[in-house]
N, C-alpha and C positions, 0 to 999 in steps of 0.2 A: 791459235797456238801452233797448229801444224805448219801453217805458212811460215811463221817466224822460225820454227825449228829447222825447216828445210834450209833456209839461208844461213842460219847460225851453224849448222852442221858442215855446210860447205866452207864457210869462213874458217872453221876450225881445222880444215884440211881433211875431213872425213871423206871416204870414198863410198858412194851409195850404189845400189844395184837397181836398175830399172828393169822393165819387162822385156820380152822378146817380140816376135812378129805377131801382128794381129791378122792381117789379110791371108798370108800363106798358111798359117795354122788353121784358120777357119775354112780355107779351101780344102785342107786335108780332112776336115770334119764334114765336108759336103757342100760348102758354099759354092754355087755355080760359078764357073769361070766367067770373068767379065762383069759379074755382079758386084756392086759396091758392098762392102762389109756392113754398111749402115742398114741394108735391107734386113739383116738378121737381128738388128735391134728391135725391129717390129715382128719378124716372123720366127726367130729362133733365139730369144734372149738367153735360154738355158745354155746354149753352146758358148756364148760370150762369157757368161758367168763361170762355166766350167773351165774355160781357158784362163780367165783371171785367177781362179783358184789354183790351177796347175802352176801358174807363174809364182804365186805366193808361196806355194809349197816348195818351189825350186829356189826360193830365196829373194824374190823381188820385193823391194821396199817402195817402189813407185810403179803404179799401174796407169797406163794411158787409156782414156775412154775411147770407145769405138765411134769417134766423130771426126776422123781424119777428112772425110769427104762431106762434112756436115754443114757447109755453107749452102745458102739457097742456090747460088749459081752451080755448085758442084752437084747438088741433089737434082737439079733440073735434068741432067743427063740421064738419070735413072727414073725420071718421072715421079720423084719422091718429094718435090719441093713443097707440096701441100702438107707434108708430115714433118716439116722443118723443126717446129717446136717440140713435137712429141719425140722425134729421134734424138735430139740433143739432150733433152731432160731425161729421157728414159735411159740413154747410154750412161749418163752420170750415175743414175740410181742403180743400174745393174752393177757397175764397178764398185760403187760405195757399198752395196750389199755384200759383194764378194770380200771386200776388205774387212767388213764387220768392225769389231772393236780392236783389231790388231793395229800395230804401228806401221801402217801402210798408207802412203800418200796417193791421192787420186789426182791425176794430171789431165786437164782438158786438152785433147789433141785438136789442133787446127792445121789443116793441110792447105795446099795451093787451091786456087779457084778453078783450075782446069781451063782457064782462058788467058790469053795474052792481054796485057794491059796496053792501052793506047800509048804511043802511036803505032805500035806493032799489031795491036788487036783492037777490039771494039769496046772493051770495058775501060771506063775511065778510072783514074786513081781514086776519085771521090766515091764512085760506085763500089769499088773494091773495099775501100775503108769502111763504108757503111755495111757491107755484107759481113765483113770480119767483126765489126762492132756488134751486130745483131747476134751472131753466133756466140761471141764472148759473153754477151749479156746473159744468155741462157745458161751457159756453162758455169759462170760465176754465181748466178742466182740459185742454181741447183746444188752448189756446194763443193766445187773443185778446190783443191789445195794449191794448185799452181796451173799455169797455162803453158803449153808447149806449141809454139808455132814451128812446124817441122816440114822437112823435105822441101825447103825453099830453094829457089834457083835464081830469082830476080830481085835485085836490091830494092826496086820500086815497090814490088808486091809485098816483100817482107816488111818494108817500112810502113806500108798501108795497114798491114796486119797488126804491127806493133802499136800504131796510133789508134787503131780500132779497139784493141784490148785496153789500152791505157785510158781511153775515153770512158770505158765502163768501170774500170777498177784501177786506180793509180797505185795500189799497194800489192796486188796479187803477184807473187813470184812469177817471173816471165822468162822462159827459155826461147831462144830463136836458133833453130838448127837448119843448116843448109845441106843439100845433097850434091856432092861433087861427082856427077855421073859421067864426066869427061876426064876422069883421073883425078887431077887436082884443080879442075875447073868445073863450074856448073855448066849446064847447057847454054847459058847466056854468057859464058866466058868469065864468070866471077871467080877469082882465086880466094883462098882462105884469108890472106892478109888484107885484101880489099874488103871482104866481108867484115873482118875484125875492125877495120878503120871506120866503115860507114855504119854498120849495125851496132857495133860496140859503143858508138857515140850516142845512140838512142837510149831510151829508158828501158833497158833490158838487164836482167840479173845474171844470166848464164848464156854463153854462146855454145853452139854445138855443131855436130856432124852426124848425119844419119843416112842410111841407105847407101847410095854411091856405087862404086865398082868393087874391085878386089880388096881384100884385107890389106894388102901392101899399099894400094893406092890410098885407102882410107887412113892408114897410118901416116903416110906422107902428108896428107891434108891436115891431120891432127897436129903433126909436128910444126907445120907452117902456122897453123892457127895459134898454137901455144906460144910460139915465138913472137906473135903479133899482138897479144892481149894479156892482161893480168886478170881477166874475169874467169870464174870457174868454167870448166868445159864439160859438156854433155857429149857422150860418144856411143852411138848405136849403129855399128856397121852391119852390113849383110853378112850372112854365113857364107862368104865367098860369092863368086859369080854363078848365076843360075845356068843350068843346062835344060833347055826346053825340048821336050819330047815331041813326037809326031802328034800326040793328042793335045798338045798345047800346054800341058802341065810342066811347071818348072820344078826341078830338083836341085838341091844344094849339097855339094860333095864334102864340104868342110865338116869334120866330125866335132862333137862336143869337146873332146880332148884336145884337138888341134886349136880350136877357138880359145879354150881356156888357157892354153900354153902361151897365148899372146897377151893375156891380161896384164902381167907385170910390165911389159913394154908400153902398153897403153897408159897405165898409171904413171910410169916414168915420163911419159910424154904429155902429162897434164890432165888426163881424163879423171874427173871426179864423180861423174855419174856414168856408169857402164851398163849397157844392155845390148840388145841386138835388134836388127831390122829384118828384112825379108830372109826367110829360111831359118831363123833362130827359134828353135823349139824349146819347150820347157826343159828338155834334157841338156841342150846347149847352155841354157841359162843356169841350170843347177851346177854344171861343171865350172862355169865362170864365177858364180857366187862363192863357191868353195875357195877359189883362189883369192877373191877379194877379201874374204873374211878369215883367211888362214892366219 
């Protein structure tokens, strides 16, 4: 029922609020620099639960699971590949427990593999698709309401992820979100219009933008994407560009009020799911949610 309601609400033109950043907020809570957030699914699930709760209290109607780096290939980099099933199932359970009986959707997060696909890298498209399929199977089996394939930059890898998800569940609501970290192009040179043409032709329900560069750059990408598709749009920009200190920690100067002031322009540019990526705290999200629901 929740799955159907998500798509019906978007079709009706409703604007929904997603959550804010996972990684940067967990780092503020003590997650070691360089460690994948999935480590805390095993070692500090209470911190993830608390962050989920803080986002719900701020107004989030959609929570992403702490599984962004949850494919086997991505977990290998942290030496956690043996915990692949436990991490993915436990992450869904943590977020589901935080949502409780409230009207909050749990979205299974699937990020990039962390490896280039052939011919530029050593991972074949078939291997990538199988890895995404295996992660999606765990997320769907443990009870997510939708899947978000996020922070993508390569059309081939995103396509493999979509096919992997659809091989598991042809009906689960599916979002595919790209990161335009070269302004209005991804690191592979993909522009929003090209993403809309190729990814929009696949079996996806929502197209999106997350992470990226400045708020102005992300808005320009959103405007181009909106002009190129009729699908609903997912929009989770960073809280501006990070400033990295000598200790390696990143800070984000955009205030909650500054970010919230941009929400009307995002909605006017087609965004129907609004949240935040890196640097977006529960305080940022609360300010944004107040504008959405004003």
